[in-house]
N, CA, C and O atoms as a GROMACS GRO file, in nm:
protein
  280
    1GLU      N    1  -0.240  -0.149  -3.714
    1GLU     CA    2  -0.338  -0.079  -3.647
    1GLU      C    3  -0.454  -0.194  -3.584
    1GLU      O    4  -0.537  -0.150  -3.504
    2THR      N    5  -0.458  -0.312  -3.615
    2THR     CA    6  -0.550  -0.401  -3.553
    2THR      C    7  -0.501  -0.437  -3.380
    2THR      O    8  -0.567  -0.492  -3.293
    3GLN      N    9  -0.385  -0.391  -3.376
    3GLN     CA   10  -0.354  -0.430  -3.235
    3GLN      C   11  -0.408  -0.294  -3.133
    3GLN      O   12  -0.408  -0.319  -3.012
    4ILE      N   13  -0.432  -0.216  -3.157
    4ILE     CA   14  -0.471  -0.097  -3.092
    4ILE      C   15  -0.590  -0.113  -3.013
    4ILE      O   16  -0.598  -0.093  -2.892
    5PRO      N   17  -0.672  -0.146  -3.080
    5PRO     CA   18  -0.864  -0.190  -3.003
    5PRO      C   19  -0.789  -0.283  -2.899
    5PRO      O   20  -0.772  -0.245  -2.783
    6GLY      N   21  -0.751  -0.384  -2.937
    6GLY     CA   22  -0.702  -0.494  -2.840
    6GLY      C   23  -0.626  -0.423  -2.702
    6GLY      O   24  -0.663  -0.431  -2.585
    7ALA      N   25  -0.529  -0.362  -2.749
    7ALA     CA   26  -0.414  -0.266  -2.632
    7ALA      C   27  -0.516  -0.189  -2.549
    7ALA      O   28  -0.515  -0.201  -2.427
    8LEU      N   29  -0.615  -0.100  -2.616
    8LEU     CA   30  -0.694  -0.008  -2.529
    8LEU      C   31  -0.771  -0.105  -2.430
    8LEU      O   32  -0.764  -0.090  -2.308
    9ARG      N   33  -0.847  -0.211  -2.493
    9ARG     CA   34  -0.915  -0.305  -2.400
    9ARG      C   35  -0.850  -0.367  -2.306
    9ARG      O   36  -0.901  -0.398  -2.198
   10PHE      N   37  -0.728  -0.391  -2.341
   10PHE     CA   38  -0.650  -0.446  -2.216
   10PHE      C   39  -0.615  -0.336  -2.113
   10PHE      O   40  -0.627  -0.359  -1.993
   11LEU      N   41  -0.570  -0.210  -2.160
   11LEU     CA   42  -0.552  -0.103  -2.074
   11LEU      C   43  -0.681  -0.079  -2.003
   11LEU      O   44  -0.666  -0.074  -1.881
   12ARG      N   45  -0.830  -0.060  -2.054
   12ARG     CA   46  -0.921  -0.017  -1.982
   12ARG      C   47  -0.947  -0.130  -1.878
   12ARG      O   48  -0.973  -0.104  -1.760
   13PHE      N   49  -0.939  -0.243  -1.923
   13PHE     CA   50  -0.980  -0.394  -1.812
   13PHE      C   51  -0.859  -0.350  -1.701
   13PHE      O   52  -0.890  -0.317  -1.586
   14SER      N   53  -0.747  -0.351  -1.736
   14SER     CA   54  -0.630  -0.312  -1.627
   14SER      C   55  -0.695  -0.202  -1.517
   14SER      O   56  -0.722  -0.217  -1.397
   15GLN      N   57  -0.708  -0.100  -1.597
   15GLN     CA   58  -0.742   0.003  -1.524
   15GLN      C   59  -0.844  -0.020  -1.422
   15GLN      O   60  -0.840   0.020  -1.305
   16LYS      N   61  -0.929  -0.083  -1.474
   16LYS     CA   62  -1.091  -0.115  -1.389
   16LYS      C   63  -1.038  -0.215  -1.276
   16LYS      O   64  -1.101  -0.213  -1.170
   17VAL      N   65  -0.937  -0.295  -1.285
   17VAL     CA   66  -0.956  -0.420  -1.190
   17VAL      C   67  -0.824  -0.355  -1.079
   17VAL      O   68  -0.828  -0.361  -0.956
   18PHE      N   69  -0.743  -0.311  -1.140
   18PHE     CA   70  -0.614  -0.239  -1.064
   18PHE      C   71  -0.602  -0.123  -1.007
   18PHE      O   72  -0.539  -0.106  -0.903
   19GLY      N   73  -0.676  -0.009  -1.088
   19GLY     CA   74  -0.669   0.129  -1.054
   19GLY      C   75  -0.589   0.172  -1.132
   19GLY      O   76  -0.487   0.118  -1.174
   20ASP      N   77  -0.654   0.315  -1.164
   20ASP     CA   78  -0.561   0.430  -1.285
   20ASP      C   79  -0.409   0.427  -1.219
   20ASP      O   80  -0.322   0.446  -1.303
   21ASN      N   81  -0.369   0.410  -1.102
   21ASN     CA   82  -0.232   0.440  -1.100
   21ASN      C   83  -0.144   0.338  -1.030
   21ASN      O   84  -0.039   0.357  -0.969
   22SER      N   85  -0.218   0.217  -1.053
   22SER     CA   86  -0.146   0.112  -1.042
   22SER      C   87  -0.043   0.097  -1.143
   22SER      O   88  -0.062   0.158  -1.249
   23VAL      N   89   0.076   0.021  -1.130
   23VAL     CA   90   0.199  -0.009  -1.191
   23VAL      C   91   0.150  -0.147  -1.279
   23VAL      O   92   0.214  -0.189  -1.375
   24ARG      N   93   0.046  -0.200  -1.236
   24ARG     CA   94  -0.056  -0.326  -1.314
   24ARG      C   95  -0.071  -0.267  -1.457
   24ARG      O   96  -0.046  -0.340  -1.553
   25VAL      N   97  -0.107  -0.151  -1.473
   25VAL     CA   98  -0.122  -0.085  -1.596
   25VAL      C   99  -0.026  -0.040  -1.701
   25VAL      O  100  -0.042  -0.023  -1.822
   26VAL      N  101   0.082  -0.023  -1.620
   26VAL     CA  102   0.236  -0.006  -1.701
   26VAL      C  103   0.259  -0.110  -1.856
   26VAL      O  104   0.292  -0.054  -1.960
   27PRO      N  105   0.236  -0.257  -1.851
   27PRO     CA  106   0.221  -0.308  -1.961
   27PRO      C  107   0.157  -0.301  -2.052
   27PRO      O  108   0.195  -0.345  -2.160
   28ALA      N  109   0.022  -0.234  -2.031
   28ALA     CA  110  -0.098  -0.213  -2.159
   28ALA      C  111  -0.070  -0.064  -2.192
   28ALA      O  112  -0.136  -0.015  -2.284
   29TYR      N  113   0.018   0.009  -2.131
   29TYR     CA  114   0.052   0.143  -2.192
   29TYR      C  115   0.186   0.130  -2.242
   29TYR      O  116   0.215   0.227  -2.311
   30LEU      N  117   0.286   0.039  -2.232
   30LEU     CA  118   0.414   0.004  -2.337
   30LEU      C  119   0.352  -0.072  -2.468
   30LEU      O  120   0.390  -0.054  -2.584
   31LEU      N  121   0.263  -0.148  -2.429
   31LEU     CA  122   0.221  -0.224  -2.551
   31LEU      C  123   0.165  -0.114  -2.651
   31LEU      O  124   0.201  -0.096  -2.768
   32LEU      N  125   0.065  -0.041  -2.577
   32LEU     CA  126  -0.014   0.078  -2.678
   32LEU      C  127   0.116   0.154  -2.731
   32LEU      O  128   0.122   0.170  -2.853
   33ALA      N  129   0.205   0.195  -2.665
   33ALA     CA  130   0.299   0.255  -2.725
   33ALA      C  131   0.406   0.221  -2.810
   33ALA      O  132   0.464   0.301  -2.883
   34GLU      N  133   0.432   0.096  -2.799
   34GLU     CA  134   0.508  -0.016  -2.889
   34GLU      C  135   0.409  -0.054  -3.033
   34GLU      O  136   0.466  -0.085  -3.138
   35ALA      N  137   0.261  -0.046  -3.024
   35ALA     CA  138   0.181  -0.040  -3.146
   35ALA      C  139   0.202   0.086  -3.192
   35ALA      O  140   0.232   0.088  -3.311
   36GLN      N  141   0.195   0.203  -3.134
   36GLN     CA  142   0.196   0.338  -3.218
   36GLN      C  143   0.317   0.354  -3.280
   36GLN      O  144   0.323   0.420  -3.385
   37LEU      N  145   0.426   0.298  -3.226
   37LEU     CA  146   0.558   0.333  -3.241
   37LEU      C  147   0.566   0.264  -3.414
   37LEU      O  148   0.599   0.331  -3.511
   38GLY      N  149   0.534   0.152  -3.417
   38GLY     CA  150   0.485   0.046  -3.528
   38GLY      C  151   0.450   0.106  -3.645
   38GLY      O  152   0.501   0.086  -3.755
   39LEU      N  153   0.335   0.200  -3.607
   39LEU     CA  154   0.254   0.269  -3.694
   39LEU      C  155   0.335   0.425  -3.712
   39LEU      O  156   0.275   0.518  -3.767
   40GLY      N  157   0.431   0.436  -3.678
   40GLY     CA  158   0.490   0.545  -3.716
   40GLY      C  159   0.440   0.666  -3.634
   40GLY      O  160   0.474   0.780  -3.667
   41ARG      N  161   0.368   0.645  -3.538
   41ARG     CA  162   0.288   0.761  -3.445
   41ARG      C  163   0.370   0.809  -3.348
   41ARG      O  164   0.313   0.804  -3.239
   42THR      N  165   0.495   0.858  -3.341
   42THR     CA  166   0.566   0.890  -3.259
   42THR      C  167   0.518   0.950  -3.117
   42THR      O  168   0.549   0.906  -3.007
   43GLN      N  169   0.422   1.074  -3.150
   43GLN     CA  170   0.361   1.158  -3.045
   43GLN      C  171   0.292   1.086  -2.986
   43GLN      O  172   0.302   1.097  -2.863
   44GLN      N  173   0.202   0.992  -3.033
   44GLN     CA  174   0.093   0.900  -2.954
   44GLN      C  175   0.190   0.831  -2.868
   44GLN      O  176   0.187   0.839  -2.745
   45ALA      N  177   0.281   0.759  -2.939
   45ALA     CA  178   0.377   0.665  -2.825
   45ALA      C  179   0.456   0.734  -2.718
   45ALA      O  180   0.504   0.681  -2.618
   46GLU      N  181   0.463   0.842  -2.748
   46GLU     CA  182   0.544   0.927  -2.624
   46GLU      C  183   0.426   0.986  -2.526
   46GLU      O  184   0.465   1.042  -2.424
   47GLU      N  185   0.325   0.980  -2.543
   47GLU     CA  186   0.207   1.005  -2.460
   47GLU      C  187   0.172   0.878  -2.378
   47GLU      O  188   0.143   0.891  -2.259
   48PHE      N  189   0.172   0.770  -2.430
   48PHE     CA  190   0.179   0.605  -2.357
   48PHE      C  191   0.285   0.630  -2.276
   48PHE      O  192   0.273   0.658  -2.157
   49LEU      N  193   0.397   0.622  -2.340
   49LEU     CA  194   0.519   0.638  -2.216
   49LEU      C  195   0.540   0.732  -2.145
   49LEU      O  196   0.638   0.715  -2.073
   50SER      N  197   0.488   0.831  -2.133
   50SER     CA  198   0.474   0.923  -2.030
   50SER      C  199   0.382   0.904  -1.924
   50SER      O  200   0.410   0.942  -1.810
   51MET      N  201   0.259   0.838  -1.956
   51MET     CA  202   0.171   0.779  -1.837
   51MET      C  203   0.202   0.690  -1.782
   51MET      O  204   0.160   0.663  -1.669
   52ALA      N  205   0.298   0.609  -1.861
   52ALA     CA  206   0.362   0.497  -1.786
   52ALA      C  207   0.443   0.516  -1.733
   52ALA      O  208   0.457   0.431  -1.646
   53ARG      N  209   0.547   0.614  -1.730
   53ARG     CA  210   0.674   0.692  -1.638
   53ARG      C  211   0.577   0.741  -1.494
   53ARG      O  212   0.607   0.716  -1.377
   54TRP      N  213   0.446   0.823  -1.547
   54TRP     CA  214   0.425   0.864  -1.434
   54TRP      C  215   0.361   0.776  -1.297
   54TRP      O  216   0.361   0.788  -1.175
   55ASN      N  217   0.306   0.677  -1.403
   55ASN     CA  218   0.287   0.552  -1.288
   55ASN      C  219   0.367   0.478  -1.193
   55ASN      O  220   0.351   0.450  -1.074
   56VAL      N  221   0.490   0.444  -1.309
   56VAL     CA  222   0.604   0.400  -1.218
   56VAL      C  223   0.640   0.500  -1.124
   56VAL      O  224   0.627   0.467  -1.006
   57GLN      N  225   0.682   0.617  -1.148
   57GLN     CA  226   0.718   0.760  -1.037
   57GLN      C  227   0.609   0.745  -0.926
   57GLN      O  228   0.654   0.733  -0.812
   58GLN      N  229   0.501   0.744  -0.937
   58GLN     CA  230   0.414   0.742  -0.817
   58GLN      C  231   0.382   0.610  -0.759
   58GLN      O  232   0.276   0.602  -0.696
   59ASN      N  233   0.462   0.498  -0.771
   59ASN     CA  234   0.458   0.389  -0.685
   59ASN      C  235   0.627   0.344  -0.663
   59ASN      O  236   0.671   0.252  -0.731
   60PRO      N  237   0.696   0.400  -0.586
   60PRO     CA  238   0.808   0.382  -0.536
   60PRO      C  239   0.883   0.265  -0.519
   60PRO      O  240   1.005   0.255  -0.533
   61ASP      N  241   0.761   0.130  -0.472
   61ASP     CA  242   0.753   0.003  -0.480
   61ASP      C  243   0.790  -0.087  -0.609
   61ASP      O  244   0.824  -0.205  -0.610
   62CYS      N  245   0.772   0.000  -0.717
   62CYS     CA  246   0.781  -0.047  -0.825
   62CYS      C  247   0.928  -0.138  -0.865
   62CYS      O  248   1.039  -0.088  -0.849
   63GLY      N  249   0.907  -0.287  -0.922
   63GLY     CA  250   1.017  -0.344  -0.958
   63GLY      C  251   1.138  -0.298  -1.058
   63GLY      O  252   1.119  -0.215  -1.148
   64ASN      N  253   1.258  -0.359  -1.034
   64ASN     CA  254   1.377  -0.295  -1.103
   64ASN      C  255   1.336  -0.340  -1.259
   64ASN      O  256   1.387  -0.287  -1.358
   65GLU      N  257   1.248  -0.435  -1.263
   65GLU     CA  258   1.244  -0.530  -1.429
   65GLU      C  259   1.173  -0.427  -1.479
   65GLU      O  260   1.224  -0.381  -1.581
   66LEU      N  261   1.042  -0.357  -1.432
   66LEU     CA  262   0.932  -0.292  -1.506
   66LEU      C  263   1.046  -0.177  -1.517
   66LEU      O  264   1.091  -0.157  -1.630
   67ARG      N  265   1.089  -0.112  -1.424
   67ARG     CA  266   1.156   0.004  -1.482
   67ARG      C  267   1.232   0.005  -1.579
   67ARG      O  268   1.210   0.086  -1.669
   68ALA      N  269   1.327  -0.075  -1.586
   68ALA     CA  270   1.416  -0.113  -1.692
   68ALA      C  271   1.345  -0.129  -1.822
   68ALA      O  272   1.397  -0.083  -1.923
   69THR      N  273   1.225  -0.192  -1.828
   69THR     CA  274   1.137  -0.215  -1.978
   69THR      C  275   1.112  -0.049  -2.017
   69THR      O  276   1.112  -0.001  -2.130
   70LEU      N  277   1.091   0.022  -1.888
   70LEU     CA  278   1.006   0.129  -1.941
   70LEU      C  279   1.147   0.208  -2.003
   70LEU      O  280   1.137   0.315  -2.064
   0.00000   0.00000   0.00000
């Protein structure tokens, strides 16, 4: 549970610096999803993965490495 506050700060910082729709915020969403899965919170993890997927879909120039990680 201690990872989640840090991951949320990472997400907020990334959104502030790069914008809400940037693919540069996807790693923060993935980190949050992973932390939620580690705690057995699959629904919350799915929500973060869904947000990450939406950002990737909105950016056709997104690299294959990030798509594969997602």
